BAKE-592818 format. One record per atom (N, C-alpha, C, O): x negated, y negated, z negated. Coordinates in steps of 0.2 Angstrom, whole numbers, padded with zeros to 4 digits, always signed. Atoms other than C-alpha are relative to their C-alpha. Layout:
N
XYZ/...
END
This chain:
124
-0003-0001-0006/-0465-0593-0616/-0002+0003+0003/-0008+0003+0002/+0004-0006-0006/-0468-0578-0603/+0004+0000+0004/+0010-0002+0004/-0004-0001-0005/-0464-0575-0588/-0002+0007+0002/-0007+0006+0005/+0001-0003-0003/-0466-0558-0582/+0001+0007+0004/+0001+0012+0002/-0003-0004-0001/-0461-0552-0569/-0007+0003+0006/-0011+0000+0008/+0008-0002-0005/-0473-0538-0558/-0004-0002+0005/-0010-0001+0007/+0006+0001-0008/-0476-0545-0541/-0002-0007-0005/-0006-0009-0001/+0006+0006+0000/-0485-0561-0550/-0004+0004-0008/-0007+0003-0013/+0007-0002+0005/-0495-0550-0560/-0009+0000+0004/-0015+0000+0001/+0004+0003-0003/-0506-0552-0545/-0002-0006-0003/-0007-0006-0006/+0004+0007+0003/-0508-0571-0550/-0004-0002-0007/-0008-0007-0008/+0009-0003+0003/-0521-0565-0564/-0005-0002+0002/-0010-0005+0000/+0007+0002-0004/-0532-0565-0551/-0001-0009+0001/+0003-0013+0003/+0001+0006-0003/-0540-0581-0548/+0004-0002+0008/+0004+0001+0013/+0000+0000-0012/-0534-0590-0531/-0005-0008-0002/-0005-0011-0007/+0002+0005-0005/-0544-0603-0522/+0003-0003+0003/+0008-0001+0005/-0001+0008-0004/-0541-0619-0514/-0007-0002+0005/-0012-0004+0002/+0005+0002-0001/-0554-0623-0499/-0001-0009-0001/+0004-0007-0003/+0000+0008-0004/-0556-0645-0497/-0003-0001+0005/-0009-0001+0007/+0003+0004-0010/-0560-0650-0481/+0001-0008-0002/+0006-0010-0004/+0000+0008-0001/-0566-0669-0480/+0000-0001+0005/-0005-0003+0007/-0003+0002-0004/-0558-0671-0466/+0008-0001+0000/+0012-0004+0004/-0011+0002+0002/-0540-0671-0474/+0000+0000-0006/+0004-0004-0009/+0001+0001+0009/-0543-0669-0491/-0003-0007-0005/-0009-0010-0003/+0005+0004+0002/-0547-0682-0502/+0001+0002-0010/+0005+0006-0013/+0001+0001+0010/-0554-0685-0524/+0006-0007+0002/+0006-0009+0008/-0003+0004+0002/-0541-0699-0529/-0003-0001-0005/-0008+0002-0008/+0002+0003+0010/-0543-0709-0547/+0010-0001+0001/+0013-0004+0005/-0007+0001+0001/-0523-0709-0554/-0002-0004-0010/-0006-0002-0014/+0001+0000+0007/-0524-0718-0572/-0010+0005-0003/-0012+0010-0006/+0008-0002+0004/-0544-0715-0575/+0003+0008+0000/+0003+0012-0005/+0001-0010+0002/-0539-0696-0571/-0002+0002+0007/+0000+0000+0013/+0004-0002-0010/-0550-0687-0553/+0005+0004+0001/+0006+0008-0004/-0002-0007-0001/-0539-0675-0544/-0002-0001+0007/-0005-0006+0011/+0001-0003-0008/-0541-0666-0529/+0009-0001+0003/+0014+0002+0001/-0006-0001-0003/-0528-0671-0516/-0002+0004+0007/-0006+0004+0011/+0003-0003-0006/-0527-0658-0505/+0008+0003+0002/+0011+0004-0003/-0006-0002-0005/-0510-0653-0492/+0004-0005-0005/+0009-0002-0007/-0006+0004+0006/-0502-0669-0505/+0003+0003-0005/+0009+0003-0007/+0000-0004+0008/-0503-0659-0521/-0006-0002-0003/-0012-0002-0001/+0004+0001+0006/-0512-0664-0534/-0005+0005-0005/-0003+0011-0006/+0004-0003+0001/-0526-0656-0543/-0006-0003-0006/-0012-0003-0005/+0006+0001+0006/-0534-0662-0561/-0007+0001-0001/-0008+0005-0006/+0011-0003+0000/-0554-0660-0560/-0002+0000-0006/-0006+0005-0007/+0003-0001+0006/-0555-0665-0578/+0003+0002-0004/+0003+0000-0010/-0004-0002+0005/-0543-0655-0585/-0003+0007-0005/-0001+0009-0011/+0003-0005+0003/-0553-0639-0590/-0009+0001+0000/-0013+0005-0003/+0010+0002+0001/-0573-0646-0587/-0001+0004+0003/-0007+0003+0003/+0004-0004-0001/-0576-0631-0579/-0002+0001+0010/+0001+0004+0014/+0002+0000-0006/-0587-0632-0564/-0008+0000+0002/-0012-0004-0002/+0004-0003+0000/-0601-0626-0556/-0002+0004+0006/+0003+0005+0010/+0002-0001-0006/-0610-0619-0541/+0000+0006+0004/-0002+0011+0002/+0001-0008+0001/-0608-0604-0531/-0003+0001+0007/-0001-0003+0011/+0003-0001-0007/-0618-0598-0515/+0006+0002+0006/+0011+0004+0006/-0002-0007-0007/-0615-0591-0498/+0005+0004-0001/+0011+0004+0001/+0001-0007+0002/-0616-0577-0504/+0007+0002-0002/+0012+0005+0000/-0008-0002+0004/-0604-0577-0516/+0007-0004+0003/+0011+0001+0003/-0005+0003-0006/-0590-0587-0506/+0001+0006+0004/+0006+0008+0002/+0000-0004-0006/-0591-0572-0492/+0006+0004-0003/+0010+0007+0000/-0004-0009+0006/-0583-0560-0505/+0007-0002-0004/+0010+0001-0008/-0004+0004+0003/-0571-0574-0510/+0007+0000+0005/+0006+0001+0011/-0005-0001-0004/-0553-0575-0502/+0004-0008-0001/+0009-0006-0005/-0002+0008+0000/-0546-0594-0502/+0008+0000+0005/+0009+0002+0011/-0006+0001-0001/-0529-0597-0500/+0004-0008+0001/+0001-0014+0000/+0000+0007-0001/-0517-0613-0495/+0006-0001-0006/+0010+0001-0010/-0007+0004+0009/-0506-0623-0509/+0006+0001+0006/+0010-0004+0005/-0006-0002-0004/-0492-0617-0496/+0002+0007-0002/+0008+0009-0002/-0001-0008+0002/-0495-0599-0501/+0003-0002-0008/+0009+0000-0009/-0003+0001+0006/-0494-0605-0519/+0007-0001-0002/+0010+0003-0006/-0006-0001+0000/-0479-0613-0518/+0005+0007+0003/+0008+0009-0002/+0001-0004+0000/-0474-0599-0510/+0003+0006-0002/+0008+0009+0001/+0002-0005+0003/-0479-0586-0523/+0007-0003-0006/+0010+0000-0010/-0004+0005+0006/-0469-0600-0533/+0009+0005+0001/+0012+0009-0002/-0009-0002-0002/-0450-0597-0523/-0002+0005-0002/-0001+0005-0008/-0004-0008+0002/-0451-0579-0524/-0002+0001-0007/+0003+0003-0011/-0001-0002+0007/-0457-0576-0540/+0003-0004-0002/+0000-0004-0008/-0009+0002+0001/-0440-0587-0544/+0006+0004+0002/+0010+0006-0003/-0002-0003+0000/-0431-0579-0534/+0003+0007-0003/+0008+0010-0004/-0003-0006+0003/-0434-0564-0540/+0001+0001-0006/+0004+0006-0008/-0002-0001+0010/-0433-0566-0560/+0007-0001+0002/+0009+0005+0001/-0003+0005-0002/-0418-0576-0553/+0005+0008+0000/+0010+0009-0004/-0004-0006-0003/-0410-0557-0546/-0001+0005-0005/+0004+0008-0006/+0001-0003+0003/-0417-0548-0559/+0003+0001-0007/+0005+0007-0010/-0008+0002+0007/-0407-0557-0575/+0006+0006+0000/+0008+0010+0004/-0005-0008+0003/-0396-0545-0584/+0004-0007-0005/+0001-0010-0009/-0005+0001+0001/-0381-0553-0588/+0000+0000-0008/+0001+0005-0011/+0000+0002+0006/-0382-0562-0606/-0006+0000-0003/-0006-0002-0008/+0007+0005+0002/-0401-0563-0607/+0001-0007+0001/+0004-0011+0005/+0005+0007+0003/-0409-0579-0615/-0005+0000+0010/-0008+0005+0013/+0006+0005-0006/-0419-0590-0597/-0005-0001-0003/-0004-0004-0008/+0004+0003-0003/-0434-0592-0597/-0002-0006+0004/-0001-0007+0010/+0002+0008-0002/-0440-0609-0594/-0008-0003+0001/-0012-0005-0003/+0006+0003+0001/-0457-0612-0585/-0002-0006+0002/-0002-0008+0008/+0002+0006-0004/-0464-0629-0584/-0003-0004+0006/-0003-0009+0010/+0005+0001-0006/-0476-0628-0575/-0005+0006+0002/-0009+0008-0003/+0000-0007-0002/-0482-0612-0565/-0011-0001+0002/-0015-0001+0007/+0007+0000+0001/-0502-0615-0571/+0002+0003-0005/-0003+0004-0008/-0004-0006+0004/-0493-0604-0583/-0003+0008+0003/-0006+0012+0000/+0002-0007-0005/-0495-0591-0570/-0005+0003+0004/-0007+0008+0007/+0007+0000-0007/-0507-0596-0559/-0007-0001-0005/-0012-0004-0002/+0005+0000+0002/-0519-0595-0573/-0007-0004+0000/-0010-0009-0003/+0008+0006-0003/-0534-0600-0565/-0001-0001+0009/-0002+0004+0013/+0002+0001-0005/-0536-0609-0549/-0005-0006+0001/-0005-0011-0002/+0008+0005+0000/-0553-0616-0542/+0002-0002+0007/+0006+0001+0011/+0002+0002-0005/-0557-0628-0529/-0006+0000+0001/-0010-0002-0003/+0006-0003-0003/-0570-0622-0518/-0003-0007+0005/+0001-0008+0010/+0000+0007-0005/-0579-0640-0509/-0006+0001-0001/-0010+0003-0006/+0009-0003-0002/-0594-0638-0499/-0005-0005-0002/-0003-0010-0006/+0006+0002+0006/-0611-0644-0507/-0004-0002+0010/-0003-0006+0014/+0004-0001-0006/-0622-0638-0493/+0004+0004+0005/+0010+0005+0004/+0003-0004-0003/-0623-0627-0479/+0001+0009-0006/+0007+0012-0006/+0003-0006+0004/-0627-0612-0490/+0004-0002-0008/+0007+0003-0010/-0003+0002+0006/-0620-0621-0508/+0009-0002+0001/+0012-0001+0006/-0006+0000+0001/-0601-0624-0514/+0002+0000-0009/+0001+0005-0013/+0000-0002+0009/-0596-0631-0531/+0006+0000+0000/+0010-0002+0004/-0004-0004+0002/-0583-0623-0540/+0005-0003-0004/+0005+0001-0008/-0005+0002+0006/-0569-0633-0552/+0007+0005+0001/+0010+0007+0006/-0004-0002+0003/-0558-0625-0560/+0008-0006-0001/+0007-0010-0006/-0004+0006+0000/-0540-0637-0558/+0007+0005-0005/+0008+0010-0006/-0008+0000+0001/-0523-0639-0565/+0005-0004+0005/+0005-0010+0007/-0004+0001-0004/-0509-0639-0553/+0004-0006-0003/+0006-0007-0009/-0006+0005+0005/-0498-0654-0555/+0006+0000+0009/+0008-0004+0014/-0006-0006-0001/-0485-0643-0550/+0009-0003+0001/+0014-0001+0003/-0009+0001+0003/-0470-0653-0556/+0003-0007+0003/+0009-0009+0002/
END
């Protein structure tokens, strides 16, 4: 299954979401731990890729919002439909984790340290 829109080529770059302790949460459902950010779930344990990054490293990282992820998904879908040629088979994507291959959540640990966790977006 492939999805090759030129506008989504940039989706191969890592996407970073910032965890906000005041508005976001960490929850457990069926023994799976999730970040709950803007009413969306992100599986913390799927990849088991967690490390810490310094404040200096964070300065070079551009964070986005969950809404921007959804916007990218909607724009990609619309462009795909517009570029679809008659008689061409339709490619179905079960999840946009296929398109956004690396989504990370940054969680502040201290004034100079963040936890970086690769997550699986529950976008279905």
